[in-house]
N, C-alpha and C positions, 0 to 999 in steps of 0.2 A: 637547697639546704646548703649553706658554708661549709668550708673545709674544717674549721675550726670547731663548729658545732658538730659535723660528722664525727671528727676524732672524740670529741668529749661523749658524744653517746656509746661511742664503741668502747672506750674505755670503762665508761661505768657499765654499760653491757657485761662486759668482761669480769668484771667486780661481781656483777648480780650472780653471774653462772658460777664463779668460784664460792660464792657463799650461799649457793644454793636456790636462789630465784629462777624459775624456769625463764627460758629465754627461747623466742621462737626461731625455728631454723626455716619457716614458709616465707619465700620471696613476698615481700611488700605487705608482711603483716607485723603488727605489734605484737610484745610479749605476753601482754595480760590475757587470762582466762574467764569467761564470763557465763555463768550458767543462765540458759533461757527458757528451760521448761522443768517441769516436774520429773522428768524421766533422768535429768541430771544431764542434758546433752550441752556440752561446751562449745563457744565459739572464740575466734580470734578477730579482731577488728584490721580494716585495712590502715595503712599508714597515713592515710589521708582521704579526703574527700576525692570523689570520682571526678574527672574532668575530661573535656574533650579539648584538644589543641591539634587540629590535624588528624589527630590518632587519639585513642582512648587512653588514659593512663591514672595513678594516683597522684594526688596532690605529693609535694614532695615534703612538707610540714604539715602537721595536723591543722594549724591554724590558717593554713592558705584557703583562700576562696578568692574568685574574680569578683563577684558581687556586682560591679558597677559596669561589667561589660556584655553586650547582647549580640556579639559579632557571631557568625555561623562557625568560625573557626577556633572559638576562643569561650568556653562555656562549662560552666557546672552547674546550671540550675535547668533541670530537665522534665520535660511533661512525664506524667505516669507513664503513658504509653509508648514511649519514645524507643525504648528497646534499643535495637542495635541501629537504628536512623538518627544520629545524634543531630542534624540538620533540621530535623522536622520534629516543631512542637505543637501536640495537637491544640487546636482553636476552640472557640466557643459555638461553633456553628455544628456541633454532633460529631466530629472527628475525634474521637476520644480515645481511639486505638485500643490494643488488647496488651495489657502487660505481659512482657518478657522479662528474663532474669537477666538483669545487667551482668551480672559476673559471668555468664556464661557468654552472652552475645557482645558485651563490650569488651571486657578484658581478654577473652579468648580470641577473638576476633580482631581486636587491637594489635596482638601479637607482642607487646612490649611487656607484659607482666605474666610470668610462669603461672602454672597450674590452672585448670580450671577449676570450678567448685566454689568460686565466689558468688555471693547472694546478698539478697535484701531482707532483713528480718519481717518477720510478719508482724502484725498488728498485736497478737497474743504474745510474741516474744518481746516486743518493746515492753509491753504491760509487767510480763514476768519479771523482766531484767529491773525493773524502776521499783516493782510494787512486791513479788514474792520470792525471791531468792532470798537467802540467810542474810540478815542483817541488810536487807534492802536500802532501807532508809538512811543508813549512814554510808552508803557506797557511791553517791552522787553531790553534787553540789555546782552552782554557779562559780565562774571566776573568769580572770582575764590573763591571757597567756600572749607575750610578745605583743601587749597593746590591742589585743584583738577578743572582744568578750565572747563567752560561750558557755557550754554544758560540760562539766568534768564528771567521767563515770571510772569508777574503780573497780578493780578485778576482785575475784571471790576471796582470794586469800591475801587481803591487801594489808602489807604494814608501811607504815609511812617511813621513808627513808630518812637516816640521821640526817640531820641538818634542815630536813624539810618541813612543812605542815602542811595541813588540808583542814578545812572547816566544811562540814557536812550541811546540807540544806535541810536539816529536819524540821525548820518551822515551816515548810510548806504543808499545805491542806492534804496530806496524804489519804486521808479518809474520803475525801471527796473527789474520787477518782471520776475523770470525765468532766467535771467543771474545767472553767476557763475563768480567769479574772486577772484583768490587767490593772495594776495600780500605780505604773509608772514610778516604781522606786529603783531607778537606775543602778544607785550606789550598791545593790546586792550584787554585781558583778566584782566588786571590788572586794568581796569576803576572801576569795583566793587569787592572789596575784602573782604573776613569776615571769620574770624574763626567759628568754630562749634557753640561756645557760639553767636556770633554775629548773624551767620545765624538763630539760634533757634527764635529769634527777628522777621526776616523778615518771616521765615515758618510759626510762629503763625498768623502773620498778613494775610497770604494767598499766598506767594510768592512759585513758582515752579522753580526748578533748574533742568536743564536736563544735566548731566555731559557729557564731551566730550568723549565717550566711544569707540571710532574707530569702525573698521569693518574689515572683512576678505573676501576673494573671494570665499573660499569653505571648504570643511573638512579638508584638509591639508595644506592650506594657511597660510601664518604669517598673522598675525594681523597689519593693516596698520594704519597709523597716530594715533597712541597710545598717548592721551592726547592733539591731535592737533585740531580732528574735531568731529562734532556730526552727528550722520546719525541715524534716527529714521524712522522705516517702518511707512507708512501710511496702510489702507487697501484697496487700490484702484489700480488695476493693468492697466499698461501703454500699455502693448501690451502682447501678448503670452508668451514672455520669461522674460518681464520686468515689475515692480511695482514701483509706486511713494514712495519717502520718504523724510522727512525733512532732510536738507542737511546745516550745518554750519561749517565754517571753519574759526577761528579767527575773521575777522571782516566782513564775507560775510554770506548770509542766503538765502537759498532756499525753499520754502516749498513744492516745486513740481518738485523735482530733480527726475530722475527716473535710475534705473540701474537693472541688471540681478537677478532676484529672488533668485538663487540659494546662493548670497552674505548673509554671517552673518553679522545682525545688531541688533543694541537694540531696545526695546520694552519698551515704558510706556502708561499705559493703562489709560483710563478714564471712567467714567460712568456717569450717569444723575445724579445731584446735590441733587436729590432727594433719600432719604432713602425708603428703602422696607421693608414689613416685610417678613416672612417665606412663605406665600401664592403668593408673587409678587406684593402686593398692595403697591402704593406709598402712603407714610405717610406724610400728609400737615401738618405743625405747624406754616405758618406764612403766611403773603402777598407774600412774594418773592416765596413760596413753590407753592402756586395756581398759580403765573404766569409762574413759571417753569414747573408746570402741564400742563397748558394750551398750552405752546411751544410745549411741547412732542407731544401733540394731534394734534394742529393746523399745526405743520410742516408737518405731515405724519409719524413721526419717530415712533408713537406707538397709532394710534387713538383709539384702543381698551384698552387702559390702565385703569387699575381698581385703585382704589384710597380710601383713608380713611381720615377723617379729625381727628386731634389729641388733638385740641383745639379750641377755637374760633377764627375767622381770621376776620380782618377789612380790607378792601381793600383801605380803603381812598379813595382819588378821582381816583384812578387806573381803568382803562375801561376794564381790561382784561376779556374775556369772554371765555368759551371752546366750540370748534368746529366752522366750517365755513361751508358756503354752499359747497364747494368743498370737504372738508375733516370733516365730521361730527363727534361728539364723538360717540363712538361704545362701550364702557366700562360700568361699573357699579361703582355706587359713593355710599360710606357710610359716612354721616355725622356724625355718632357716637353719636348723640344729641348736637353738636355744632353748632353755629350762624356763618353764614356767612352774614357781613354786608357789602353793596354795596351803591355805590353813581353814578349810570351810568346816564350820561348825555349828550347824542349824537343826532345828527341829521341822524343817520343811521336806517335802520327797521331791525326787527327780533333781538328783544332785550332779553337778559335773561342771568343768570349765566352760563346757558347751552343753547348755541344759538341755534346750530343745533344737533340733536341728530338722530342717524339711528342704527338700528339693530334688532335682532332678540330675545334676551334674556335678555335685559338689564332692570337694576332695579338702582332708585335713592332714597335713603331711609335715613330716620333718620337725616334730615336736616331742619334747621332753617335759613328761609331767612330774613334779616331784612335792612332798610334802605331806599332808593330810586330808582327806575327804570324809568327814564324818557326819551321821545324820540320824536322828532318831526317827527319821521318816522311813519310806520303804523301799526306795530306788536311789542306787549312785553307781556311777561309772569314772573310769579314770580320765577318759578325753571326752566322751559324749555320753549322755545319758538316755535322751529318748530320740529316737529316729523315725522319721516319717518321710519316706522316698526311697531316693538312690543317696549311697553315700560310699566314697573310697576312703579309708583310712590307712595310710603307708607311710613307713619309715617314722613311726611313732613308738615313745618309749615312757613306760608308767613305771616308777619306782616308789608312788606314793603308797601310803596306808589307806585303806578304804573300808569304812566301817559303818554297819547300819544294825541299830538297835533300838526299838522303842522302849517307853517306860514300862510296859508290861513284861516285856523280856523276850516279846517274838523277835523274829530278825527278818530283813528284807531281801531285796534282789540287789547283785551287785555284778558288773560286768570290769574285769580289769582294765579293757580299752574301751569298750561301749556297754550300756544296761542292756537296753530293750528297744525292740521294733513297736511302735505305736500299734496296738492290735487292730485298729481301723483302718490301718493301711497296708498296703502291699510293697515291701521294701526290698530293694536288691542292694546289699551290702557286703563289700569287700575289703579284708583286712588283709595287708600283706607286708612281709617284712616288718613286722612290729615285734617288741620285746614288753614282756610283762615280769619285772623282778620284784614288784611290791608286795604289799601282803593284804590278805584278803580276811576281814574280822566279822564274826558275828553275822552270818548270812545263811539264810536257808535255801535260797535258789542262787546260783552264782556260776561263773566259770572264768578263768584266769583271762579269757580274751571278751566273751559276752555271755549274757544271761539267757535270754531268751526271745524267741519268734513267735508270736502267737498267730500269725495269718497264714494259713495254708497256702497262699500264693506267694509268700515271700520267701526270700533264699539269703543265706549268709555263706561267704567262701573265706576261710581263713587259709592263708597261703605262707610258706615259708615265715612259719612264726615260731617263737622259744618264749617258755614260761618257766622261770627260774626262780618264781616267787613263792610265798609260803601261804597256808591257811591254818585259820585257827578260830576257836569258838564256833557258835551256831551248830547245826547237824549235819550240813552238808545235802540236805534232803532235795532230791533231783537237782542234783550239783553234776555238772561235769568238768573234766580237767581243761577244755577249751571253751566249750558253750554247753550251756544247760541242755541236758537231753528234752524232746519235745515230740509230741505227735504232729504238730502242725509245721508246716516250712520245711525248707531243703537246708541242708547242712553238708559243706562239704570241707573238709579237713586234709590240707594237702601240704607235704613236707613240713610238718611242724613237730617240734620236740618240747618234752617237758622235763624238768627234774623231779618235781612232786605233783602225785597226781591226788584228786578229789572227787569222789562219786564216781560218774562212769569214765574209765580211761580211754583217752582218745589221744591219738599221734603216736609218736615214738619216745621211748624213754631213753634220756641222756645220761650217762654215768659221770661223775666227778672226773675221772681220767679223761673221758671224749670230750668234756667241757674244756678241760685244761689242755688238751693236746693240739687243738685245732681242728679235730674231727668233726664236730657239729658246726664249728663255722665255715667249713668247707662243705659241707652238705647244705648249708642254708644259702650259700654262696652261688651253688649250683652250676659253676661253670660260667657265669657271666663275665662280659668283659669288664662291666662297670663294677668297683669295688665297693660291695654293700656290706657284707659280713666280714668283720676282721675280730683278731683277738685285743680284748683291752688292755692298752699299755701298761695299765696299774693293776687290774684284777687277774687279767690273763685269762677271762673269759669271754665267750663268743659276744660281739658288741657291734651294732648298727656302726661304720665307718663314721657316719656323721657325728656321732657322740664320742667315739674312741678317742679321747683327745685327753691330753694334760697341760693345764697351764702352768706355764714356768715363769717366774720373775726373775730378773737378773739381779744378782745383790750389788750394793754400791761400789765393790770392787771391781765389778764387771765380768765375773767369773765366779761361777760355782759348781760344784757336783751334783749328778744326777745319774740314775739308773731306773729301769722299768721292767716289768717282767716281760713285754712283748716287744718286739721290734716297733720302731718309730722313724719319722722322718723329722728332719728338722727345716724350719720355715726360715725364709729369707731374712739376713739380719742376724741370724743367730749361726754359730759354728759348733761342731761337736769336734772333741779330741780324746786321748788316752794318753796315759803316763808309761813311760818305756824304760828308759836307761837312766840309772841312779848315778852320778858323779860325787863319791864321797870326798873328792878333794876341794869341792866348793859348796857341797850341799845343796846341789841342784838336780831336779828330774827332769828328763827330756820330755817334751810334750809332740805328740803325732797327731796330724788332722785324720779325721774320719771322712772320708769321701763317699758321701751315700748314706743309706739306711743305716741307722745305727742297731746293732744286733740286741736281742733280748738278753736280760739278765747281765748286761755288761755296763760297768762303773764308767763314766766319762765326767769330760769338764764340758760345761757349756758357757760360751763367751758372749757377751752382746750387750747393748747400752744398759747401763745401770739404772734399774729402777723400773725397766721396760718389760712387757708381760708377752710373751711368746705363745703360741699353741702349738703343741707336740702331737702328731698324728698318727695313729697306729696304720701300717700299712702292710700288705701281704708278699710284697716285693724282696727279691733276694737283699740279704744284708751284707755290707761292708766286712771284709777281713780284719779281725783285729787279734795280734798276736803278741804275746809277751807283756799284757795290760797288769800294771802295779795298782791299779785301782779295783778295790773291792765292790760290788754292788750291795746296797742295801735296799731290797725292795719292799721290806715290812719293817715295823719298827724294832729295832735289835740293839741289845746292849753290847757295846764293843770294849773289850778289855785292853789296856794300854800294850800289854805284851801278848803275842798268841803265838806260841811253840818258839820256832827260831826267828820270828818276826816282830818288828816292831810296827805299831799303827798310829798314823797321824790323820788328823780331820782338817778340811780346810777351813780358814779362817782369814779375811781381809786378803784374798788373794794368793796365801802363802798356806803351807803345810805345817801344822804345829802338832807337837807329839801330844796324844790323848793322855789325859791325868786319869789316875786311879779315881773310881766313882762307885757309889752304890749301884748293886745290880740293878736297882728299879729304873736307874737313868738311862734311856734309851736313845740312840741316834734314830731320828724321824724316817719314815718311810721316802722313797725314792732318792736317796742320798748315797754317796760314796765314800770311801776312806781309803788312804793310801798304805801299803803295806811294803816294808823296805826289811831286807835281812838285816838283823841286828849285828851282824858281823862286820857289814859293809859301811856301817854308820862311823863316820869321824864326829866325834862329840864336839870338837871346836865350832865349826860352821853351822851344824845344827842346833846346838845351845845357842849361839848368837842371834840367829833370824830363823830358825825352821829351815824345812826345805821348800826353796823358791822353784819358780817354774823358768824350763828355759825353751823357749818359741824358736826351735831349729826345725829345718824341714828334715833334717838328718839328725836323730838325736843322739846317736854315736859319735858325732864329730865336737860333742862338748870335751870328750877326754883329750882331744888334740890341741886344745886350745894353749896357747903359749901361758907359761907363768911370767907375771910381769912386776916387777917393782917400778915405783913410780920415777918417772925420770924429771929432769927440770923443764919446765916450758913446753910440755906434752899437753896436747889437746885431746881429750877423752870424751866419748859419745856413749851416751846409754843405747840400748837395743833398740831404741825408737828410733835412733838418729839425732838425738837431742843433747846439745853441746853442753857438757859441765861446767859450770859457772860457779864459783865461789862455793864449790863442793867437796874441797878438801879439810881434813880434819885439822886439829891446830898442831899436830907433828907434820904438817905439810903432805899428808897422804891420803889418798882418796879412800873412802870406806872398803872394805871387803866386797867383792862382786864381779860381775859380767860387764866388759866394756870393749867399745870399738877404739883402736889405737892405730893411725896409719892404715886403714882399710882392713886390719886384721882384728880377730876376736882374741880379748885377752883376759885374764884371770888375775884379780888382785887378792892378793893372800895376806 
């Protein structure tokens, strides 16, 4: 691909990202997503056909194909059984080979394309792509790209880019699936014609182009139908000697044609639309990623798939859950401290983000589930509903509302973390370092962590858990504070605390004072070196450190006020300060650095890159010493009067403190802010009324009072406090504005 085209595609891809078009971050993949089965599994296509040029690679452009070359080191037409032996093409003497996944063998062994998982579509997947997905008939057509004939396939959510055009081949005999008829209408390839530059626009919007790359009969045979037809292998055999392939020729298309395996045909690989890390974990960054991951599991493609969340995900009203009764989830899942927000509302039973789970060594961890989980069916869970086998759930937090109530008014089974163990299975379930702060509504059989275990050989261990959620509706019949009382199974509840009980009282009661003063967090931490339980910086309640964070976005001025109910650390790129010494002569307040952990209930200034969002994290470490702070913390929304006794109050605006104006008592300063208090008797109204109280970024705030008062002299060079020369900054009277400057290496005040 030439440099100009690369630059054009990069610019277009950036534009698509900014306007909402999904862009692939998978090396070697195009951006479009294509549904390939009724379960909703989606794939992305490789950037070009598979090639062997001394090593395996993807073609640089979608239209590239050798076609006329048969040299062993320069090939893109492969026998069906070639696999990872590119120099061997099966012949017609019975050596048909055994199909191997070109994705695993070719690309992985070639070593020049990242990530395994590339594969060839099956015959049924080719059929579904062209005939069964939504609006299938409008999402493909013949065309000519950069003077090369071929077949264009559009992604599921296709929108024709502005300035581009596309004509679908809806005139094909779609009802005659499996028929093949060649009528030599070569001009059909010209229905969609693009230059390389025009195609860059289509490609960035997700379009795929399969060049008419011809085929050959065997090792020594000539290439047939050069540029006239396309013949792409599937991974499905049709007999001992034959295999299926996609066949198109001018205006005819058959996704389940079959021919002898020794024939040389092109290969276009696909892979799951989800990115993987080096350990094979699917990486989830959006609601679509969650749905794609669920499709991979629920379709049976990979029930044991492992996954990690890369950011918070809001499913909106989408009802997608992972695992089915016939294909339960068998992998491990790491939320990495992120939130999955759901709004499940269904009449089905067995409802949870992970609906059915079965396995021997599974772990679901580091996940926060928020939102609503409503069903008129009989069972629901905050993280998992049905468990069969062994499962560990750790460092998970559920703040969702969970409700079961059917039309007749009877109530179902709810577990705040997980609902129940499959009664036909023997389960070993461990729930450790978990928090339930949601609400359980309308349940007859419930526990804030788990509902029930029916098998006498099953066991549930709850270790270092906290329940501060609420209960309402229902009658609490056979309910327990942490787990429903049962006659069968083994229950172990260790070092667990609750704020509100329901049914059988279990664990240890925690008072409001103990929750607020760190007593419970300390007990849950239990002396471990790794910080797991801390006080939340916003609520001052015990919280898993993983979630005890506050997002802070720096204002346009680069500085803003902040306060929290608990101690917190400041990340790289952000600095914390407090205000100490007020200078009435020039209306400035000295700014002092905070080195280390910010104390609880302390008003501070946070300085960083304008518009950047930083994560503030709670810690148990000792806080820095802050003395004489003129900032007042506002940890809950509070009305602030202009005058408070002997003090005048100022609020931050645009990097400067301005007087708070009189307002209605209902007007409140938002939580997690701070305001400045100065003794009214110290305030010189002239500088304050002119520009408010400005900040003096001084290592020693008291040095402000020692600054020299300066009257403008002739031909003097003045610099601001950032060291920038003041040019054309004088007023019409020849004087600089009032403020702080550097002159001849000294700080001066212009009054």
